[in-house]
C-alpha positions as CSV (number, residue, x, y, z in Angstrom):
1,X,-6.7,76.4,-19.0
2,X,-10.1,74.6,-19.1
3,X,-8.4,71.6,-20.6
4,X,-5.9,71.3,-17.8
5,X,-8.7,70.2,-15.4
6,X,-9.6,67.3,-17.7
7,X,-6.0,66.2,-18.6
8,X,-5.4,62.7,-17.1
9,X,-1.9,62.0,-18.7
10,X,-2.6,58.3,-18.7
11,X,-3.3,58.1,-14.9
12,X,-6.7,56.6,-15.6
13,X,-5.3,53.5,-17.4
14,X,-6.3,51.3,-14.4
15,X,-9.9,52.6,-14.1
16,X,-12.7,50.7,-15.7
17,X,-15.3,51.9,-18.2
18,X,-19.0,52.1,-17.6
19,X,-19.3,48.9,-19.6
20,X,-16.9,47.0,-17.3
21,X,-18.6,48.3,-14.2
22,X,-22.0,47.3,-15.6
23,X,-20.8,43.8,-16.4
24,X,-19.3,43.5,-12.9
25,X,-22.6,44.7,-11.3
26,X,-24.7,42.3,-13.4
27,X,-22.4,39.3,-12.6
28,X,-22.5,40.3,-8.9
29,X,-26.3,40.4,-8.9
30,X,-26.5,37.0,-10.6
31,X,-23.9,35.5,-8.3
32,X,-25.9,36.7,-5.3
33,X,-29.4,35.8,-6.5
34,X,-28.7,32.2,-7.4
35,X,-27.3,31.2,-3.9
36,X,-30.0,33.2,-2.2
37,X,-32.7,31.3,-4.2
38,X,-31.0,28.0,-3.3
39,X,-31.1,28.8,0.4
40,X,-34.6,30.3,0.4
41,X,-36.2,27.6,-1.6
42,X,-34.2,24.4,-0.7
43,X,-34.4,21.8,-3.4
44,X,-30.9,20.2,-3.0
45,X,-29.3,18.4,-0.1
46,X,-27.8,20.8,2.5
47,X,-24.2,19.7,1.8
48,X,-24.5,20.3,-1.9
49,X,-26.2,23.7,-1.3
50,X,-23.3,24.7,1.0
51,X,-20.7,23.8,-1.6
52,X,-22.6,25.6,-4.4
53,X,-22.9,28.7,-2.2
54,X,-19.2,28.6,-1.4
55,X,-18.3,28.2,-5.1
56,X,-20.5,31.2,-5.9
57,X,-18.9,33.2,-3.1
58,X,-15.4,32.5,-4.4
59,X,-16.4,33.4,-8.0
60,X,-18.0,36.6,-6.7
61,X,-14.7,37.6,-4.9
62,X,-12.9,37.0,-8.3
63,X,-15.5,39.2,-10.1
64,X,-15.0,42.0,-7.6
65,X,-11.2,41.8,-7.8
66,X,-11.3,41.9,-11.6
67,X,-14.2,44.4,-12.4
68,X,-14.1,46.7,-9.4
69,X,-10.5,46.6,-8.0
70,X,-9.1,46.1,-11.5
71,X,-6.6,43.4,-10.5
72,X,-5.4,41.6,-13.6
73,X,-2.3,39.9,-15.0
74,X,-0.8,43.1,-16.4
75,X,2.7,44.2,-15.4
76,X,1.3,47.3,-13.7
77,X,-0.8,45.2,-11.4
78,X,1.8,42.6,-10.6
79,X,2.8,44.0,-7.2
80,X,-0.8,44.4,-6.2
81,X,-1.7,40.8,-7.1
82,X,1.4,39.5,-5.3
83,X,0.4,41.5,-2.2
84,X,-3.2,40.2,-2.4
85,X,-2.1,36.6,-2.8
86,X,0.3,36.9,0.1
87,X,-2.4,38.5,2.4
88,X,-4.8,35.7,1.4
89,X,-2.3,33.0,2.1
90,X,-1.5,34.5,5.6
91,X,-5.2,34.7,6.4
92,X,-5.8,31.1,5.2
93,X,-2.9,29.9,7.3
94,X,-3.9,31.8,10.4
95,X,-7.5,30.7,10.2
96,X,-6.8,27.1,9.1
97,X,-4.1,26.5,11.7
98,X,-6.1,28.1,14.5
99,X,-9.0,25.8,13.7
100,X,-6.7,22.8,13.6
101,X,-5.2,23.8,17.0
102,X,-8.7,24.3,18.5
103,X,-9.9,21.0,17.1
104,X,-6.8,19.2,18.4
105,X,-7.2,20.7,21.9
106,X,-10.9,19.8,22.0
107,X,-10.1,16.2,21.0
108,X,-7.4,15.9,23.6
109,X,-9.5,17.4,26.3
110,X,-12.5,15.2,25.6
111,X,-10.3,12.0,25.6
112,X,-9.3,12.5,29.3
């Protein structure tokens, strides 16, 4: 009876270990501290700093997806990855096209 409470029957296969959570946490801290240092103590041109911060932000999103949300290329996660990619594509299209429309409207209004 006591073992029934601890029986997982393979349902924990998608959960990470303490080691993977620790790796994810350490990577997240590193990926936060470096851009923070670049912004607080500017030593590079602003445009380069912006691109570096954006690159670190994208890599941090990937670290969170892999180490904390456990999205990987396995067959069990295929539907989750497809749903995530579709949602990201919709967001990029909505934001990108909205900005394009606003820029176009602004350009046309200023021309007259």
